[in-house]
N, C-alpha and C positions, 0 to 999 in steps of 0.2 A: 504494500500500500504506500502511496506517495506520502511522505512526511516532511518534505522540504518546506522551507519557510514560505514559499509562494502559495502553498495550499492552506496555510493557517487562516488567512482572512475568509476564504470560502468555508472552511470548517466552522469558524466562529459564527458565520451567518447561518449555517446549517443547524448549529446548536440552538441558536435563538429561534429559528423557525420551528424546530422540533418541540421546543418548549411553549410554542404558541405566542411568543413575544413579538415576532415579525411574520409577515406573510411568506408562504412558499412562493417560489417563482412559478411552479406548476403544481397542481394537485390532480392526480389521476384517481378517479373515484370508481368504486365497485369493480375491482379486478379480482378474478379468481386466480390467486397466486399459487404457483407450484413451488412449494417450500422445499428447496434442495437439501435442507438439513434434516427436517423431521419427516419428509415424505407426504405431508398433508397438502391438501388443496383447500385454501381458506379465502374467504371474501375479505378484502382489505382496501384501504385507501393508501396511496403512496404520495408523499410530499417530496418535491425536488427543489434543490437550491443549486442553480447553475448546472454543472455536469454531475452533481453528486445527489445520491439518495439521502435525504435528511431524515425521513421517518417512514416506517411501515406500521400502520395503526388500524384499529377497528373502524369500520365505516361510520359508526355512531359518533365518533369523536369529531368535534367541531373545530375546523381550522380555516383560516383565511388564505387566499392565494391570489396572485396577480392573474393567473390563468387556470381555469378548471376544465378538465376533460372527463366526461363520463364514459367509462369503458363498458358499461352495461353488461357486466358479468363475463366478459371475454377472459379467456385464460391468459396468464402472463408468465413467460419463461425468461430467464437470463439469455442474453445473446449467445449464439453458438460460437464455439471456439474450436478451430481446426488445428490440431496439435502437430500436424506434419503435412506440409504441402510444398510442391514445386509449382509456383505460379507459371513458370515457363511452359508447362505442359498444356496450358490453355492457349498458348501462343499469343496472349494478349499482354499489353502493358499493364502495369499495376493499377492505374486509374480505371481502365476499362474492365479489368477483372473485378475491382471493387464495385463498379456500377452494377454488376450482375449479382454478386454473392451477398452484398449487404441487403439488397431487397429480398433475398431469400432467408434472411435471419442470421447470417454469419456476420459477427461484429469484430472478431479478432482472428488472426491467423498467425501461425508460427511458420515462417517461410524459410526453407532451406534453399538458397539460390545457387546450389552447386552446379546447375546446368550453365548458368551465366558465368560462374567462376571457372568452369572447365574450358570456356572459350576465352575469357578476358582476364582471368586471374583476380587479384584483390579489387581491381577496378570494376569487375562485374558485380561484386558484392556491394561496393560503394554505390553503383548505379541502382541496385535494388533498394538500398536504404534511401537514397535521395529521391527516387521516383515515387516512393510510397509515402512521402511526407504530406500532411495536410488532408488526407483522405478521410472519408467517413469510416472506412475500414481501418481498424487498429492493426498495424503490421509490426510484428516482433520478428526479428531476423535471427538466424543461426549462422555460425561461422562454418563454412563447408570444410569437412575433413577429407572429402573424397575427390581430391583434385591432383592426379587422377584417382579413380576408385581402386585401381589395381596397378600400382607402380611396377615397372618392369615388364608388364604384359601389354601396355598400351601407352600412347603418348597423346596428351590433350594439349590445351593452349597454355597451361601453367602447371606448376608443381608446388603444392603447399606443404610446408613443414612447420616446425615450432614457431619460427619467427613470424610467418604470415598469420598463424593462429593467434599469437599474442597481440599482433596489431589489431585484428578484428575483434578480439575479445575485450579490448580496451574501449571499443565504441559503446556508448550507452544503449544504442538500439539493438545490440547483439546480446542475446540471453543465454547463449551456450554453444557447445560444439555440435555441429550437425551429424547426421547418421554416420557411424563408423563402418563404412562399407568394406574396408580392408580387414575383414575378420581374421584372416590368417596372420596379418601383421600385428594385430592387437594381441592375439593369443600367444604368438611366438616371440613377441617383444622386439619387432623390427625397430631400428633406430628412429626411423621417421615417425612411426606410430607412437613410440615412447615420448618423442618430443611433443606431439600433438596432445597426447593424454596428459602430460605434465602441465602444459599450458592450460588445459581445461580444468584440471584438478586444482591448480593454483588459483584460478580465477574464481572458484567457488560456484561457477555457473553450471548449467545442465550439460550432460553428455548423452547424446542420443545414439540409439543403436540401429543396426541392420543385421539381424541374427538369422538370416536365411539358412535353414538346414541345420542349425546348431542344436545339439541336445546332449544330455549327459554331461561328461567332463568338459567338453568344449563350451557348452552353454554356461556352466558354472564358472569356467575360467574367464569367459567374456564379461560376465557380470563382475567378477572379482577385479577386473581391470578398471572398473569405474563406470561402466555403461549402465544407463538407467531405464531404457525403454526399447520397445521393438514394434514395428509395424509389418514385418515380413512374415506373416502367418501363412502356413502351408496346409493346415488342417486343424480340426477341433482339438486333437490330441496335442498338436504343437502349441496351440494357444494355451491350453491348460498347463503344460509343462513350463511355459514361460511365465505364466501368472503365478504358479506355485514357486517358481524360482525367485520371485520378487520383482520382476520387470514390470514397468508400467506398460500395459497391453494397449496398443493403439489399433483398434479395429478399423480397417480401412475400406473405403468404398470401391477401390479400383479392381477388386477381385470378388464380385458379388456372389459367385457360385460357391464360395466357402462359407457364406454367412449363415445359412440354415443350420448347418452342423455346429458351427461355433455357438450360435444362440442356444441350441438344444443343450450343449455342454455347459454353458453358463447357467441356464435355468435349473440344471441339476445340482448346482452348488448350494451349500447352506445359505450363502448370502452373496450379493453382488458387490464386489470389492470397489473401493474408491480408486483402485489402481487401474481401472478400465476407462479409457478415453477413446475418442473417435478422431479419425483423420481421413482426408481424401487422397493424399499422395499425388496422384496424377489424374486430371480430368480434362479431356479434349474440349474444344470450344463448343461444338454442337451439342455434346452431352450436357455441358455446363448450362447452356441456355434452355435446352428442352427438358432435361430431367432435374437439373440442379446439382450443386456440389454437396455440402454437408446436409442440406435438407433432404436430398435424395437418399443419403445413407441413413438418416434418422428414420425416414418412412419405411425404408427397406427393412431395418431392424425391427420396427413395430410389426410389419407384415410377417416377419419370421417368428414372432412370438414374444418379444420383449415388451414390457409395459412402457407406454409413452413416457411416464414419469421417470422411469429408470434410464431410458435412452437419453432424455433431455438432461438428466443429471450427469451422465457420462460426457455429454457434449458441452457442458458448461462448468458446473462446480468441480467435477473431477479434473477437467482440463485445466482450470485455474490453479488447482492444487499442484498439478504436475508442473505447470509453468512458473510456480512460485509467485503467482500474482494474486495476492489477497485483496486487491481492489476490484477484481472481476469475478464473474461466475456465480454471483449470489445477489438476490434482490433483498438488500438489508441496508440499514442506515450506515453511512460512511463509505459505501461502495459506489463505484462509477455507475451511472444510470444508463447501462446498455441492456436492453431487453426488447421482446417483441410480443405482440398479442396474436391469438389465434382462436378458432371457434370449436375445434373438435380434437379429441384425443385419439380418434381412430386414424386420422390423417392430418398431419401438421401442415398447415398452410399459413404462413405469416401474413397477418392483415396490416398491422402497423409495426414498423421497426424504429426503435429509439436508440440513438447513439449519443453519449454524453448529455443525455437529457433532452435532446431535440428529436422530434419525429422526422426521420430522413427518408422514409419509404412508406408507401401505402399500396395495398393490393398488388404487390409484386413489382412495383415500379418506384424508382428513386424520384424524390421531389426536386432534386437539383442534379445538375451534371457534375460528375466527378472529373477532376483534371489534375494533371501533374503540376507541382509547384513551378513557378517561373525559374527558380534557382536550380532546378534539377539538372543533372548532367545531360548532355545531348545523347540521344540513343546511339549506341555503338553500331557502326555499319562496316561493310567491306571486310568481312572476317573469313571469307572463303578464298584462301590463298592458293589457288590452283589455276593452271592453264587449261585450255580446252583439250579434251581427250579424243582419241581415235578409237574406232571399233576394234582394232587389233589389241587395244589395252584390256579388252574384256575376253580375250582368249586364254584358256588355261593351258599354258605351255609346260611340257615335261622336259626338263634339261637332259641332254645327252641321248635323247631318243628321237629318231626321225619317224620311223614307221614300226609300230610294235604294240606292246601292251604295257600298262603300268597299274600297280596296285596302290591305291591311295587311301589314307585315313580321311574320314570326313565327319561332318556334323549330322547327327540324326535327331530329329524332333524339334519342337518349339518349347520355349521356356525351360522345361526340364530336359536338357540336351544330353545325348549319349554319344560315345565314340562308336564308329563302325568303319568297316573297310569294304572297298569294292574295286574290281578290276575293270579298267576302261581301255578302249582302243585308242591308239595314238597314230594320227595321220599328219605328216609334215610337221611333226613336233607338237601338235595340238591335241589335247585330250578331247575325245568325243563324248558328249554327255550321254550317259545311259538313260533308258526309259525310266520315268518316275523321279528323275533328279533335276535340280536346278543349281545355279551358281549364287554364291554370296561373294561380294567384292567390297573391299574397304580401302580408302586412301586417306592419309593424314591431310588435314585441311588448314592447320593453324600456322604453318610456316616455322614450326619448332624443330622439325627433323626432316630428312629426305622423304619426299612423298612418293614412296614406292608402292604401287598397288599390290594388294594381297588378295588372293582368291582361294576359295575352297568349295568342294562339292557339298550340296545341301540335300539331305534326304528327309522325307516326311512332310515336305511342303508341296508335293506334287510337281507337275510340269507347269511352270509359270508361262502364261500365254502373253508375255510382255515383260515390262520391267517396272519395279518400284524403287524410287531413290529418295533418300532423306539425308539432310545434314543435322536433323534432330535425332540423335542416336545415343541413348544413355550408355556411359556418362561422359565419354570423351568427345562425343558429337563430331566425329569425323564423317566424311562422305561415305555412305553405305548404299549399295545397289544390289537388288535381288532380281534375277531373271535367268533366261536361257539363251536368248538371242542377243549377240553383241550389238546389233544395230539398234535394238530397243534400249539396251542398257546405256549406250553412249548418248542416245537422244535424251533420256531422262537426266543423266548425270550432267551433261553440258548445259541443260536448261538451268539447273540449280547453280552451277558455277557462274553463269552469266547474270542471274538475278540476285545473287548474294545469299542463296540458301532457301531452304523450305522442304517441301515434299512434291514429288512429281511422279506421274504415271506415263508410260509410253507403250505403244502397241503398233505393230507394223511400221516401225521406224518413225512414227509420228507421235507428237505429244498428245496424250489423251486427256490429262487434267493436271493442274498444279495448284499449290498454295504457296505463294511467295512469302518468305520470312526474312527480309533483308536486315533486321536488327539482330545482330549476333548469330545469324543463320537459324534463329529459332522463334523470333517474335515478329508479328505482322503489323503493318501500318493501318490495316483496315479497321473500320468500326466493327464491334463485336458481332452484330447481326450479319454483316457481309462476310466476315471471316468464318462464322459458323456455317453459313450456307455453302461457301466454297469447300470447307473441310468435309461437310456432309456429302457433297457431290463427289469429292475425291474418294471418300470411304466407300460410297456406293459403287462407283465405277471400278474400284479395285477388285470387285468380285468378277469383273470380266477377265482379270489377269490371274487371280488366285482363287482356289476353292477353299474357303475358310471353314474350319472345323472347330467350333468352340468346345471347351473353354480356353484352350492353349493356342491353337493355330488361328489367331484372329488378327485383324488389321493392327491393333495396338502392339502386337508382338514384334512388328517391324522395328519399333523404336527401341526395344530392349534386347534385340537378338545378339548384340555385340557386348553384352554386359559381362565382362570378363571376371568380375569378382565372384560370380556365382559358379557353383560346381558344374563340371562338364566342359565340353569343348565350345569355344567361341572364337570367332575370327575378329582380330583387331588390326590396327594399322601396322603392327609388328609381326603378324602372322597368326597361325593357328595355335591357340592357347588352351591350356588346361587349368580351369579355375580351382581344381582340387590340389594339384601338385605344384601349381605356380610355375609351369614350364611352357616354353614355346616349342611346339612339336613340329618336326618335319613331316609334312603330309605324305611324302613319297616313301612307300615301304619298299617297293622293288619296281624295276623296269627292265624290259628286254626287247631287243629288235626281233622282228619277224621278216624274213625275206619273202 
């Protein structure tokens, strides 16, 4: 809670108003308050002084106010708090993102801008901080630890160690260390991760986790290092083990197929822990506008069988506890006046949203336009440092063989990848793609190392009928292209190089669709509605190229297919990597000439 001297005059006014000696600035009457402490729903009046709640009292009490608003029995909940989000996944600037989510009841986010940081370094984090000032959305930032997420296996646009972490943790807008994706480095005590951990521990701020696949000894060791949370849930059993271990469990909306089982497991516990919070992680722009961010997750969890009161507590009071913000998450005297009204516990639909005591949104729409402050840094552009490519750059060449065969290691599957081997024909030194296979291609785009293209065979994605290219590829955000036909692949890739980044589809050597993202190769200049329409069109047209098979082989998987910190094989700008052994693997097993 803010206790600096500048808050004291406001608090003195609030004390006087609560005692009935001076009028409230606002009096909200007849609200059905969801009490996040007792679990009750009770009819109250709420007095506000400036941005602060001065009093929560029975409706029968008589108070004066400059302005009175009768809520007529509407439910009242604290504003939603997203405990882990990458705003960059919406491909929107912070102000345009705020314009959408605040109207949906989200009043605070904990932003890990590690996507921007992987392109721009510390300047990317500073851009996130500066561009989010003065918004209705309260933006708390984390200091990215995953730049790159897997050192030695990939090259991004920067390399963060202890010095960079100390710089960012000194900023008042930064509340902790962002997700520690280098799990191997944390557990085995790499020099880099020890520096980052030391900076986090010395700061006394939060240390966020990324514990994908950790269990037993490795999970315990990860916690012992100082990590306090995890959003990388893979099953109900995984969620329970992490909760029992003491982690703050961040149930996320980006993998909804896991939620029914997780809810069933939580409902079987003796009580719902205050260690359970909610987060969105990654939400694309069309989903953000059509379905919502945090509000969509809240309603999904209600549909899965959690009580609305419990879900809203996870999304507000529990989240404030996790973020160590005792000025937020509770409608009580002395707290910040962030809350929203709604009419039904069966489906939460915010009617009015209040931030700092002011009504900023009604019926799903903001009452004023959000805009970045004039003093904000200029949006960073021109970050795709590549020359135009040739179709021959997308041919998988086998060294030392002109005509023959070669056995190659390759990637099998999506999200949970596995190693496999296959034998291919080689003609004029070029591997001929077998039936059912496609290619994945990666090239460094940040100008930090030689941009040598890397290629691998991809099994389990079917035969792509065109190409999909992106410069938004977790987490190093190099240029990634998936396809079978070099003419399609070069068309999609060259479009992104020319426009400064984004996503593109090509078929029959022609551009099928694109979304240009010239800001850091990941953010768009377009208004949210136009961007969402373009992104939705791209997603729908991608079905002409790929046969999607939920829950793993989906369009979203394109953005995460090179995530080298996760177990299994992944292709990066340095080659074919193994996330478990932390090795770069030669894909060529054997090759031989055939006359």
